Backbone atoms as SQL, in Angstrom:
CREATE TABLE atoms (id INTEGER PRIMARY KEY, chain TEXT, resi INTEGER, resn TEXT, atom TEXT, x REAL, y REAL, z REAL);
INSERT INTO atoms VALUES
  (1, 'A', 1, 'MET', 'N', -4.132, -24.181, -28.062),
  (2, 'A', 1, 'MET', 'CA', -5.760, -23.673, -27.339),
  (3, 'A', 1, 'MET', 'C', -5.478, -22.080, -26.728),
  (4, 'A', 2, 'ALA', 'N', -6.598, -20.900, -27.412),
  (5, 'A', 2, 'ALA', 'CA', -6.950, -19.922, -27.061),
  (6, 'A', 2, 'ALA', 'C', -6.967, -19.795, -25.400),
  (7, 'A', 3, 'TYR', 'N', -6.942, -18.567, -25.066),
  (8, 'A', 3, 'TYR', 'CA', -7.293, -18.178, -23.241),
  (9, 'A', 3, 'TYR', 'C', -8.587, -18.478, -22.663),
  (10, 'A', 4, 'ASP', 'N', -9.436, -18.415, -21.584),
  (11, 'A', 4, 'ASP', 'CA', -10.613, -18.608, -21.143),
  (12, 'A', 4, 'ASP', 'C', -11.120, -17.309, -21.592),
  (13, 'A', 5, 'GLU', 'N', -11.904, -16.910, -22.278),
  (14, 'A', 5, 'GLU', 'CA', -12.591, -16.073, -22.722),
  (15, 'A', 5, 'GLU', 'C', -13.524, -15.629, -21.568),
  (16, 'A', 6, 'GLU', 'N', -14.033, -16.494, -20.763),
  (17, 'A', 6, 'GLU', 'CA', -15.034, -16.196, -19.559),
  (18, 'A', 6, 'GLU', 'C', -14.511, -16.117, -18.785),
  (19, 'A', 7, 'LEU', 'N', -13.114, -16.753, -18.494),
  (20, 'A', 7, 'LEU', 'CA', -12.335, -16.315, -17.620),
  (21, 'A', 7, 'LEU', 'C', -11.886, -14.627, -17.375),
  (22, 'A', 8, 'ALA', 'N', -11.219, -14.298, -18.848),
  (23, 'A', 8, 'ALA', 'CA', -10.958, -12.893, -19.030),
  (24, 'A', 8, 'ALA', 'C', -12.271, -12.014, -18.554),
  (25, 'A', 9, 'ASP', 'N', -13.352, -12.446, -19.076),
  (26, 'A', 9, 'ASP', 'CA', -14.660, -11.798, -18.566),
  (27, 'A', 9, 'ASP', 'C', -14.886, -11.336, -17.238),
  (28, 'A', 10, 'ARG', 'N', -14.621, -12.600, -16.126),
  (29, 'A', 10, 'ARG', 'CA', -14.271, -12.458, -14.679),
  (30, 'A', 10, 'ARG', 'C', -13.459, -11.704, -13.958),
  (31, 'A', 11, 'ILE', 'N', -12.175, -11.563, -14.875),
  (32, 'A', 11, 'ILE', 'CA', -11.301, -10.701, -14.308),
  (33, 'A', 11, 'ILE', 'C', -11.830, -9.389, -14.423),
  (34, 'A', 12, 'ARG', 'N', -12.272, -9.237, -15.874),
  (35, 'A', 12, 'ARG', 'CA', -12.814, -7.819, -15.917),
  (36, 'A', 12, 'ARG', 'C', -13.543, -6.968, -14.988),
  (37, 'A', 13, 'LEU', 'N', -14.409, -8.192, -14.356),
  (38, 'A', 13, 'LEU', 'CA', -15.663, -7.704, -13.348),
  (39, 'A', 13, 'LEU', 'C', -14.911, -7.256, -11.730),
  (40, 'A', 14, 'HIS', 'N', -13.725, -7.632, -11.688),
  (41, 'A', 14, 'HIS', 'CA', -12.803, -7.499, -10.344),
  (42, 'A', 14, 'HIS', 'C', -11.748, -6.373, -10.997),
  (43, 'A', 15, 'ILE', 'N', -11.765, -5.548, -11.673),
  (44, 'A', 15, 'ILE', 'CA', -10.768, -4.705, -12.223),
  (45, 'A', 15, 'ILE', 'C', -11.357, -3.372, -12.334),
  (46, 'A', 16, 'LYS', 'N', -10.742, -2.283, -11.248),
  (47, 'A', 16, 'LYS', 'CA', -11.509, -1.410, -11.484),
  (48, 'A', 16, 'LYS', 'C', -11.479, -0.503, -12.754),
  (49, 'A', 17, 'PRO', 'N', -12.029, -0.502, -14.006),
  (50, 'A', 17, 'PRO', 'CA', -11.500, 0.639, -14.910),
  (51, 'A', 17, 'PRO', 'C', -11.013, 1.480, -14.719),
  (52, 'A', 18, 'GLY', 'N', -10.196, 1.769, -15.708),
  (53, 'A', 18, 'GLY', 'CA', -9.699, 3.217, -15.435),
  (54, 'A', 18, 'GLY', 'C', -8.371, 3.430, -16.532),
  (55, 'A', 19, 'PRO', 'N', -7.902, 5.098, -16.832),
  (56, 'A', 19, 'PRO', 'CA', -7.047, 4.927, -17.946),
  (57, 'A', 19, 'PRO', 'C', -5.783, 4.280, -17.921),
  (58, 'A', 20, 'GLU', 'N', -5.306, 4.148, -16.632),
  (59, 'A', 20, 'GLU', 'CA', -4.197, 2.931, -16.325),
  (60, 'A', 20, 'GLU', 'C', -4.446, 1.543, -16.803),
  (61, 'A', 21, 'LEU', 'N', -5.696, 0.973, -17.379),
  (62, 'A', 21, 'LEU', 'CA', -5.722, -0.137, -17.115),
  (63, 'A', 21, 'LEU', 'C', -6.042, -0.495, -18.975),
  (64, 'A', 22, 'SER', 'N', -5.247, -1.632, -19.433),
  (65, 'A', 22, 'SER', 'CA', -5.157, -1.914, -20.892),
  (66, 'A', 22, 'SER', 'C', -5.268, -3.256, -20.653),
  (67, 'A', 23, 'GLU', 'N', -5.675, -3.657, -21.902),
  (68, 'A', 23, 'GLU', 'CA', -5.530, -4.875, -22.118),
  (69, 'A', 23, 'GLU', 'C', -4.869, -5.409, -23.583),
  (70, 'A', 24, 'ARG', 'N', -4.075, -6.651, -23.739),
  (71, 'A', 24, 'ARG', 'CA', -2.890, -7.099, -24.646),
  (72, 'A', 24, 'ARG', 'C', -2.986, -8.533, -24.708),
  (73, 'A', 25, 'LYS', 'N', -3.136, -8.877, -25.691),
  (74, 'A', 25, 'LYS', 'CA', -3.206, -10.440, -26.074),
  (75, 'A', 25, 'LYS', 'C', -1.602, -10.904, -26.059),
  (76, 'A', 26, 'MET', 'N', -1.461, -11.850, -25.128),
  (77, 'A', 26, 'MET', 'CA', 0.131, -12.050, -25.101),
  (78, 'A', 26, 'MET', 'C', 0.481, -13.759, -24.982),
  (79, 'A', 27, 'PHE', 'N', 1.480, -14.022, -25.743),
  (80, 'A', 27, 'PHE', 'CA', 1.341, -15.257, -25.589),
  (81, 'A', 27, 'PHE', 'C', 0.392, -16.388, -25.432),
  (82, 'A', 28, 'GLY', 'N', -0.637, -15.826, -26.335),
  (83, 'A', 28, 'GLY', 'CA', -1.665, -16.894, -26.645),
  (84, 'A', 28, 'GLY', 'C', -2.792, -16.347, -25.590),
  (85, 'A', 29, 'GLY', 'N', -2.321, -15.756, -24.643),
  (86, 'A', 29, 'GLY', 'CA', -3.233, -15.537, -23.454),
  (87, 'A', 29, 'GLY', 'C', -3.612, -14.081, -23.481),
  (88, 'A', 30, 'LEU', 'N', -4.948, -13.558, -22.555),
  (89, 'A', 30, 'LEU', 'CA', -4.874, -12.225, -21.901),
  (90, 'A', 30, 'LEU', 'C', -4.408, -11.398, -21.300),
  (91, 'A', 31, 'ALA', 'N', -3.257, -10.425, -20.789),
  (92, 'A', 31, 'ALA', 'CA', -2.690, -9.660, -20.413),
  (93, 'A', 31, 'ALA', 'C', -3.589, -8.522, -19.508),
  (94, 'A', 32, 'PHE', 'N', -3.605, -8.470, -18.582),
  (95, 'A', 32, 'PHE', 'CA', -3.995, -7.200, -17.714),
  (96, 'A', 32, 'PHE', 'C', -3.299, -5.975, -17.419),
  (97, 'A', 33, 'LEU', 'N', -3.143, -5.173, -17.895),
  (98, 'A', 33, 'LEU', 'CA', -1.952, -4.194, -17.556),
  (99, 'A', 33, 'LEU', 'C', -2.193, -3.272, -16.956),
  (100, 'A', 34, 'ILE', 'N', -1.117, -2.600, -15.832),
  (101, 'A', 34, 'ILE', 'CA', -1.897, -1.265, -15.185),
  (102, 'A', 34, 'ILE', 'C', -0.889, -0.787, -15.084),
  (103, 'A', 35, 'GLY', 'N', -0.744, 0.377, -15.908),
  (104, 'A', 35, 'GLY', 'CA', 0.292, 1.577, -15.967),
  (105, 'A', 35, 'GLY', 'C', 1.374, 0.829, -16.727),
  (106, 'A', 36, 'GLY', 'N', 0.926, -0.269, -17.729),
  (107, 'A', 36, 'GLY', 'CA', 1.681, -0.652, -18.648),
  (108, 'A', 36, 'GLY', 'C', 2.667, -1.782, -18.151),
  (109, 'A', 37, 'ASN', 'N', 2.137, -2.355, -16.520),
  (110, 'A', 37, 'ASN', 'CA', 3.007, -3.457, -16.563),
  (111, 'A', 37, 'ASN', 'C', 1.843, -4.056, -16.042),
  (112, 'A', 38, 'MET', 'N', 2.298, -5.980, -16.825),
  (113, 'A', 38, 'MET', 'CA', 1.627, -7.012, -16.443),
  (114, 'A', 38, 'MET', 'C', 1.237, -7.384, -15.028),
  (115, 'A', 39, 'ALA', 'N', -0.062, -7.182, -14.996),
  (116, 'A', 39, 'ALA', 'CA', -0.576, -7.433, -13.701),
  (117, 'A', 39, 'ALA', 'C', -1.200, -9.188, -13.396),
  (118, 'A', 40, 'VAL', 'N', -2.497, -9.204, -14.274),
  (119, 'A', 40, 'VAL', 'CA', -2.426, -11.120, -14.266),
  (120, 'A', 40, 'VAL', 'C', -3.066, -11.367, -15.694),
  (121, 'A', 41, 'ALA', 'N', -2.988, -12.438, -15.650),
  (122, 'A', 41, 'ALA', 'CA', -3.734, -12.964, -17.293),
  (123, 'A', 41, 'ALA', 'C', -4.320, -13.921, -17.746),
  (124, 'A', 42, 'ALA', 'N', -5.086, -14.224, -18.433),
  (125, 'A', 42, 'ALA', 'CA', -5.892, -15.345, -18.965),
  (126, 'A', 42, 'ALA', 'C', -4.883, -16.248, -19.718),
  (127, 'A', 43, 'SER', 'N', -4.814, -17.243, -18.805),
  (128, 'A', 43, 'SER', 'CA', -3.538, -17.829, -19.810),
  (129, 'A', 43, 'SER', 'C', -4.154, -18.936, -20.717),
  (130, 'A', 44, 'ARG', 'N', -3.314, -19.070, -21.614),
  (131, 'A', 44, 'ARG', 'CA', -3.984, -20.167, -22.767),
  (132, 'A', 44, 'ARG', 'C', -3.586, -21.738, -22.238),
  (133, 'A', 45, 'GLN', 'N', -3.023, -21.897, -21.145),
  (134, 'A', 45, 'GLN', 'CA', -2.955, -23.220, -20.774),
  (135, 'A', 45, 'GLN', 'C', -4.059, -23.396, -19.580),
  (136, 'A', 46, 'GLY', 'N', -4.715, -22.302, -19.419),
  (137, 'A', 46, 'GLY', 'CA', -6.167, -22.455, -18.177),
  (138, 'A', 46, 'GLY', 'C', -5.592, -21.867, -17.087),
  (139, 'A', 47, 'GLY', 'N', -6.150, -21.238, -16.625),
  (140, 'A', 47, 'GLY', 'CA', -6.158, -20.682, -15.345),
  (141, 'A', 47, 'GLY', 'C', -5.442, -19.111, -15.446),
  (142, 'A', 48, 'LEU', 'N', -4.941, -18.976, -14.400),
  (143, 'A', 48, 'LEU', 'CA', -4.426, -17.248, -14.445),
  (144, 'A', 48, 'LEU', 'C', -3.280, -17.166, -13.754),
  (145, 'A', 49, 'LEU', 'N', -2.812, -16.202, -14.639),
  (146, 'A', 49, 'LEU', 'CA', -1.433, -15.703, -14.255),
  (147, 'A', 49, 'LEU', 'C', -0.942, -14.415, -13.519),
  (148, 'A', 50, 'VAL', 'N', -0.331, -14.516, -12.160),
  (149, 'A', 50, 'VAL', 'CA', -0.648, -13.759, -11.672),
  (150, 'A', 50, 'VAL', 'C', 0.960, -12.851, -11.457),
  (151, 'A', 51, 'ARG', 'N', 0.860, -11.651, -11.243),
  (152, 'A', 51, 'ARG', 'CA', 2.423, -10.987, -11.151),
  (153, 'A', 51, 'ARG', 'C', 2.356, -10.386, -9.518),
  (154, 'A', 52, 'VAL', 'N', 3.639, -10.992, -8.553),
  (155, 'A', 52, 'VAL', 'CA', 3.406, -11.336, -7.479),
  (156, 'A', 52, 'VAL', 'C', 4.988, -10.233, -6.812),
  (157, 'A', 53, 'ASP', 'N', 4.930, -10.043, -6.003),
  (158, 'A', 53, 'ASP', 'CA', 6.136, -9.556, -5.196),
  (159, 'A', 53, 'ASP', 'C', 7.136, -10.711, -4.962),
  (160, 'A', 54, 'PRO', 'N', 8.311, -10.674, -5.855),
  (161, 'A', 54, 'PRO', 'CA', 9.212, -11.623, -5.699),
  (162, 'A', 54, 'PRO', 'C', 9.316, -12.281, -4.550),
  (163, 'A', 55, 'GLN', 'N', 9.271, -11.817, -3.309),
  (164, 'A', 55, 'GLN', 'CA', 9.777, -11.819, -2.100),
  (165, 'A', 55, 'GLN', 'C', 8.814, -12.695, -1.245),
  (166, 'A', 56, 'ASP', 'N', 7.522, -12.391, -1.923),
  (167, 'A', 56, 'ASP', 'CA', 6.197, -13.465, -1.115),
  (168, 'A', 56, 'ASP', 'C', 6.026, -15.363, -2.255),
  (169, 'A', 57, 'ALA', 'N', 6.824, -15.057, -3.326),
  (170, 'A', 57, 'ALA', 'CA', 6.513, -16.219, -4.127),
  (171, 'A', 57, 'ALA', 'C', 6.807, -17.162, -3.570),
  (172, 'A', 58, 'ASP', 'N', 7.692, -17.760, -2.935),
  (173, 'A', 58, 'ASP', 'CA', 8.008, -18.536, -2.153),
  (174, 'A', 58, 'ASP', 'C', 7.022, -19.265, -1.088),
  (175, 'A', 59, 'GLU', 'N', 6.446, -18.445, -0.016),
  (176, 'A', 59, 'GLU', 'CA', 5.270, -18.305, 0.666),
  (177, 'A', 59, 'GLU', 'C', 4.369, -19.150, -0.075),
  (178, 'A', 60, 'LEU', 'N', 3.658, -18.605, -1.343),
  (179, 'A', 60, 'LEU', 'CA', 2.689, -18.402, -1.802),
  (180, 'A', 60, 'LEU', 'C', 2.640, -19.639, -2.413),
  (181, 'A', 61, 'LEU', 'N', 4.165, -20.144, -3.190),
  (182, 'A', 61, 'LEU', 'CA', 4.163, -21.523, -3.749),
  (183, 'A', 61, 'LEU', 'C', 3.369, -22.303, -2.775),
  (184, 'A', 62, 'GLU', 'N', 3.316, -22.509, -1.407),
  (185, 'A', 62, 'GLU', 'CA', 2.943, -23.519, -0.567),
  (186, 'A', 62, 'GLU', 'C', 1.387, -23.844, -0.571),
  (187, 'A', 63, 'LEU', 'N', 1.040, -22.848, -1.101),
  (188, 'A', 63, 'LEU', 'CA', -0.521, -23.338, -1.547),
  (189, 'A', 63, 'LEU', 'C', -0.682, -24.251, -2.684),
  (190, 'A', 64, 'ASP', 'N', -1.722, -25.212, -2.166),
  (191, 'A', 64, 'ASP', 'CA', -1.859, -26.584, -3.258),
  (192, 'A', 64, 'ASP', 'C', -2.246, -26.311, -4.532),
  (193, 'A', 65, 'PHE', 'N', -2.769, -25.073, -4.853),
  (194, 'A', 65, 'PHE', 'CA', -3.378, -24.567, -6.386),
  (195, 'A', 65, 'PHE', 'C', -2.370, -23.329, -6.851),
  (196, 'A', 66, 'VAL', 'N', -1.016, -23.350, -6.635),
  (197, 'A', 66, 'VAL', 'CA', -0.501, -22.147, -7.068),
  (198, 'A', 66, 'VAL', 'C', 1.221, -22.892, -7.345),
  (199, 'A', 67, 'GLU', 'N', 1.170, -22.696, -8.699),
  (200, 'A', 67, 'GLU', 'CA', 2.634, -23.417, -9.346),
  (201, 'A', 67, 'GLU', 'C', 3.273, -22.133, -10.044),
  (202, 'A', 68, 'SER', 'N', 4.542, -22.667, -10.094),
  (203, 'A', 68, 'SER', 'CA', 5.697, -21.783, -10.747),
  (204, 'A', 68, 'SER', 'C', 5.214, -21.178, -12.486),
  (205, 'A', 69, 'MET', 'N', 5.525, -20.033, -12.643),
  (206, 'A', 69, 'MET', 'CA', 5.236, -20.198, -14.431),
  (207, 'A', 69, 'MET', 'C', 6.311, -20.392, -14.827),
  (208, 'A', 70, 'VAL', 'N', 5.868, -20.979, -15.793),
  (209, 'A', 70, 'VAL', 'CA', 7.560, -21.954, -16.619),
  (210, 'A', 70, 'VAL', 'C', 7.244, -21.134, -18.127),
  (211, 'A', 71, 'MET', 'N', 8.180, -20.299, -18.336),
  (212, 'A', 71, 'MET', 'CA', 8.375, -20.113, -19.853),
  (213, 'A', 71, 'MET', 'C', 9.615, -20.230, -20.711),
  (214, 'A', 72, 'GLY', 'N', 9.982, -21.487, -21.642),
  (215, 'A', 72, 'GLY', 'CA', 11.220, -21.681, -21.866),
  (216, 'A', 72, 'GLY', 'C', 11.754, -22.639, -20.795),
  (217, 'A', 73, 'GLY', 'N', 11.094, -23.350, -20.384),
  (218, 'A', 73, 'GLY', 'CA', 11.899, -24.622, -19.578),
  (219, 'A', 73, 'GLY', 'C', 12.107, -23.805, -18.133),
  (220, 'A', 74, 'ARG', 'N', 11.784, -22.474, -18.102),
  (221, 'A', 74, 'ARG', 'CA', 12.617, -21.961, -16.871),
  (222, 'A', 74, 'ARG', 'C', 11.436, -21.483, -15.998),
  (223, 'A', 75, 'ASP', 'N', 11.574, -21.042, -14.549),
  (224, 'A', 75, 'ASP', 'CA', 10.919, -20.404, -13.663),
  (225, 'A', 75, 'ASP', 'C', 11.079, -18.969, -13.920),
  (226, 'A', 76, 'VAL', 'N', 9.498, -18.198, -13.900),
  (227, 'A', 76, 'VAL', 'CA', 9.662, -16.892, -14.118),
  (228, 'A', 76, 'VAL', 'C', 9.463, -15.871, -12.690),
  (229, 'A', 77, 'THR', 'N', 10.721, -15.536, -12.307),
  (230, 'A', 77, 'THR', 'CA', 10.529, -14.877, -11.127),
  (231, 'A', 77, 'THR', 'C', 9.299, -13.564, -11.297),
  (232, 'A', 78, 'GLY', 'N', 8.782, -13.907, -9.819),
  (233, 'A', 78, 'GLY', 'CA', 7.820, -12.935, -9.822),
  (234, 'A', 78, 'GLY', 'C', 6.392, -13.238, -10.210),
  (235, 'A', 79, 'TRP', 'N', 6.143, -14.306, -11.185),
  (236, 'A', 79, 'TRP', 'CA', 4.695, -14.730, -11.746),
  (237, 'A', 79, 'TRP', 'C', 4.807, -16.361, -11.165),
  (238, 'A', 80, 'LEU', 'N', 2.992, -16.204, -10.725),
  (239, 'A', 80, 'LEU', 'CA', 2.844, -17.794, -10.218),
  (240, 'A', 80, 'LEU', 'C', 1.259, -18.145, -11.024),
  (241, 'A', 81, 'ARG', 'N', 1.436, -19.343, -11.334),
  (242, 'A', 81, 'ARG', 'CA', 0.091, -19.736, -11.952),
  (243, 'A', 81, 'ARG', 'C', -0.864, -19.911, -10.749),
  (244, 'A', 82, 'VAL', 'N', -1.803, -19.683, -10.880),
  (245, 'A', 82, 'VAL', 'CA', -3.030, -20.222, -10.011),
  (246, 'A', 82, 'VAL', 'C', -4.373, -21.301, -11.215),
  (247, 'A', 83, 'THR', 'N', -4.407, -22.355, -10.580),
  (248, 'A', 83, 'THR', 'CA', -4.765, -23.414, -11.434),
  (249, 'A', 83, 'THR', 'C', -6.085, -22.977, -12.011),
  (250, 'A', 84, 'PRO', 'N', -6.908, -23.540, -13.000),
  (251, 'A', 84, 'PRO', 'CA', -8.065, -23.474, -13.409),
  (252, 'A', 84, 'PRO', 'C', -9.314, -23.904, -12.187),
  (253, 'A', 85, 'ASP', 'N', -8.923, -24.750, -11.735),
  (254, 'A', 85, 'ASP', 'CA', -10.161, -25.294, -10.673),
  (255, 'A', 85, 'ASP', 'C', -10.041, -24.028, -9.471),
  (256, 'A', 86, 'ALA', 'N', -8.935, -23.766, -9.210),
  (257, 'A', 86, 'ALA', 'CA', -9.100, -22.594, -7.768),
  (258, 'A', 86, 'ALA', 'C', -9.811, -21.234, -8.571),
  (259, 'A', 87, 'ALA', 'N', -9.394, -21.235, -9.944),
  (260, 'A', 87, 'ALA', 'CA', -9.478, -19.849, -10.488),
  (261, 'A', 87, 'ALA', 'C', -11.188, -19.841, -10.530),
  (262, 'A', 88, 'ASP', 'N', -12.060, -21.237, -10.728),
  (263, 'A', 88, 'ASP', 'CA', -13.515, -21.355, -10.842),
  (264, 'A', 88, 'ASP', 'C', -13.702, -20.098, -9.718),
  (265, 'A', 89, 'ASP', 'N', -13.419, -20.296, -8.373),
  (266, 'A', 89, 'ASP', 'CA', -14.196, -19.751, -7.492),
  (267, 'A', 89, 'ASP', 'C', -13.801, -18.454, -7.702),
  (268, 'A', 90, 'ASP', 'N', -14.990, -17.467, -7.226),
  (269, 'A', 90, 'ASP', 'CA', -14.636, -16.091, -7.386),
  (270, 'A', 90, 'ASP', 'C', -14.584, -15.576, -6.438),
  (271, 'A', 91, 'ALA', 'N', -14.246, -16.100, -5.010),
  (272, 'A', 91, 'ALA', 'CA', -13.177, -15.547, -4.269),
  (273, 'A', 91, 'ALA', 'C', -11.852, -15.827, -4.514),
  (274, 'A', 92, 'VAL', 'N', -11.375, -16.681, -4.915),
  (275, 'A', 92, 'VAL', 'CA', -10.002, -17.083, -5.127),
  (276, 'A', 92, 'VAL', 'C', -9.901, -16.129, -6.032),
  (277, 'A', 93, 'LEU', 'N', -10.626, -15.690, -7.280),
  (278, 'A', 93, 'LEU', 'CA', -10.112, -15.091, -8.241),
  (279, 'A', 93, 'LEU', 'C', -9.943, -13.786, -7.876),
  (280, 'A', 94, 'ARG', 'N', -10.758, -13.348, -7.368),
  (281, 'A', 94, 'ARG', 'CA', -10.648, -11.681, -6.685),
  (282, 'A', 94, 'ARG', 'C', -9.567, -11.291, -5.466),
  (283, 'A', 95, 'GLU', 'N', -9.301, -12.753, -4.702),
  (284, 'A', 95, 'GLU', 'CA', -7.873, -12.384, -4.296),
  (285, 'A', 95, 'GLU', 'C', -7.031, -12.313, -4.839),
  (286, 'A', 96, 'TRP', 'N', -6.396, -12.701, -6.021),
  (287, 'A', 96, 'TRP', 'CA', -5.044, -13.052, -6.865),
  (288, 'A', 96, 'TRP', 'C', -5.505, -12.258, -7.777),
  (289, 'A', 97, 'VAL', 'N', -6.974, -11.566, -8.572),
  (290, 'A', 97, 'VAL', 'CA', -6.374, -10.085, -9.308),
  (291, 'A', 97, 'VAL', 'C', -5.968, -9.275, -8.317),
  (292, 'A', 98, 'ASP', 'N', -6.743, -9.073, -7.058),
  (293, 'A', 98, 'ASP', 'CA', -6.415, -7.901, -6.221),
  (294, 'A', 98, 'ASP', 'C', -4.890, -8.005, -6.077),
  (295, 'A', 99, 'ARG', 'N', -4.245, -8.861, -5.929),
  (296, 'A', 99, 'ARG', 'CA', -2.918, -9.107, -5.464),
  (297, 'A', 99, 'ARG', 'C', -1.919, -8.824, -6.658),
  (298, 'A', 100, 'GLY', 'N', -2.602, -9.241, -7.543),
  (299, 'A', 100, 'GLY', 'CA', -1.314, -8.948, -9.133),
  (300, 'A', 100, 'GLY', 'C', -1.653, -7.488, -9.464),
  (301, 'A', 101, 'VAL', 'N', -2.618, -6.374, -9.401),
  (302, 'A', 101, 'VAL', 'CA', -3.262, -5.502, -9.871),
  (303, 'A', 101, 'VAL', 'C', -2.361, -4.814, -8.582),
  (304, 'A', 102, 'GLY', 'N', -2.295, -5.126, -7.382),
  (305, 'A', 102, 'GLY', 'CA', -1.747, -4.309, -6.340),
  (306, 'A', 102, 'GLY', 'C', -0.663, -4.114, -6.544),
  (307, 'A', 103, 'TYR', 'N', 0.249, -5.611, -6.960),
  (308, 'A', 103, 'TYR', 'CA', 1.805, -5.209, -7.309),
  (309, 'A', 103, 'TYR', 'C', 2.170, -4.783, -8.263),
  (310, 'A', 104, 'ALA', 'N', 1.336, -4.740, -9.453),
  (311, 'A', 104, 'ALA', 'CA', 1.726, -3.549, -10.379),
  (312, 'A', 104, 'ALA', 'C', 1.379, -2.064, -10.834),
  (313, 'A', 105, 'ARG', 'N', 0.754, -1.782, -9.628),
  (314, 'A', 105, 'ARG', 'CA', 0.282, -0.546, -9.165),
  (315, 'A', 105, 'ARG', 'C', 1.422, -0.236, -8.344),
  (316, 'A', 106, 'SER', 'N', 2.048, -0.538, -7.763),
  (317, 'A', 106, 'SER', 'CA', 2.946, -0.344, -7.229),
  (318, 'A', 106, 'SER', 'C', 4.651, -0.131, -7.919),
  (319, 'A', 107, 'LEU', 'N', 4.232, -0.658, -9.176),
  (320, 'A', 107, 'LEU', 'CA', 5.454, -0.577, -9.840),
  (321, 'A', 107, 'LEU', 'C', 5.346, 1.293, -10.558),
  (322, 'A', 108, 'PRO', 'N', 6.957, 1.842, -10.859),
  (323, 'A', 108, 'PRO', 'CA', 6.412, 2.763, -11.839),
  (324, 'A', 108, 'PRO', 'C', 5.977, 2.626, -12.946),
  (325, 'A', 109, 'PRO', 'N', 4.622, 3.588, -13.548),
  (326, 'A', 109, 'PRO', 'CA', 4.493, 3.267, -15.185),
  (327, 'A', 109, 'PRO', 'C', 5.057, 3.261, -15.830),
  (328, 'A', 110, 'LYS', 'N', 5.326, 2.412, -16.848),
  (329, 'A', 110, 'LYS', 'CA', 5.907, 2.565, -18.032),
  (330, 'A', 110, 'LYS', 'C', 5.491, 3.413, -19.398),
  (331, 'A', 111, 'LYS', 'N', 6.651, 3.834, -20.113),
  (332, 'A', 111, 'LYS', 'CA', 5.931, 4.805, -21.233),
  (333, 'A', 111, 'LYS', 'C', 5.730, 3.899, -22.534),
  (334, 'A', 112, 'LEU', 'N', 4.812, 3.909, -23.035),
  (335, 'A', 112, 'LEU', 'CA', 4.456, 3.270, -24.010),
  (336, 'A', 112, 'LEU', 'C', 4.687, 3.493, -25.262),
  (337, 'A', 113, 'SER', 'N', 5.251, 3.283, -26.107),
  (338, 'A', 113, 'SER', 'CA', 5.599, 3.741, -27.709),
  (339, 'A', 113, 'SER', 'C', 3.957, 4.044, -28.090),
  (340, 'A', 114, 'PRO', 'N', 3.819, 5.241, -28.960),
  (341, 'A', 114, 'PRO', 'CA', 2.125, 5.360, -29.619),
  (342, 'A', 114, 'PRO', 'C', 1.786, 4.078, -30.326),
  (343, 'A', 115, 'ARG', 'N', 2.718, 3.030, -30.694),
  (344, 'A', 115, 'ARG', 'CA', 1.890, 2.122, -31.642),
  (345, 'A', 115, 'ARG', 'C', 1.114, 0.847, -30.571),
  (346, 'A', 116, 'LYS', 'N', 1.822, 1.191, -29.206),
  (347, 'A', 116, 'LYS', 'CA', 1.688, 0.121, -28.418),
  (348, 'A', 116, 'LYS', 'C', 0.427, 0.759, -27.613),
  (349, 'A', 117, 'GLN', 'N', -0.244, 2.351, -27.603),
  (350, 'A', 117, 'GLN', 'CA', -0.881, 2.380, -26.872),
  (351, 'A', 117, 'GLN', 'C', -2.395, 2.368, -27.370),
  (352, 'A', 118, 'LYS', 'N', -3.010, 1.282, -27.064),
  (353, 'A', 118, 'LYS', 'CA', -4.236, 1.080, -27.309),
  (354, 'A', 118, 'LYS', 'C', -5.352, 0.418, -26.754);
């Protein structure tokens, strides 16, 4: 299954465009990067993947619509999945996009090789 293109369009509405913003298809989804750091993604499994401060993850996992991101059978530290039903709500989507973008902006920018700068 491909990522939800409507969700990707809605994410774009909530992220301020700028030279530090890029998009990249990854793992069957569409990731939004800030300074080369992944911030959020429209998941191929539905819903939203969000990068968060790992110190906040346990508290955020207490929300009914938030799950651990699992890749290769293991939880991915600092990444959470927001269920598709929750991501359908614009206020919820905006909150989580802002959270992911804010955390990615707090990280040092990554230097990308020339072939990856698109």
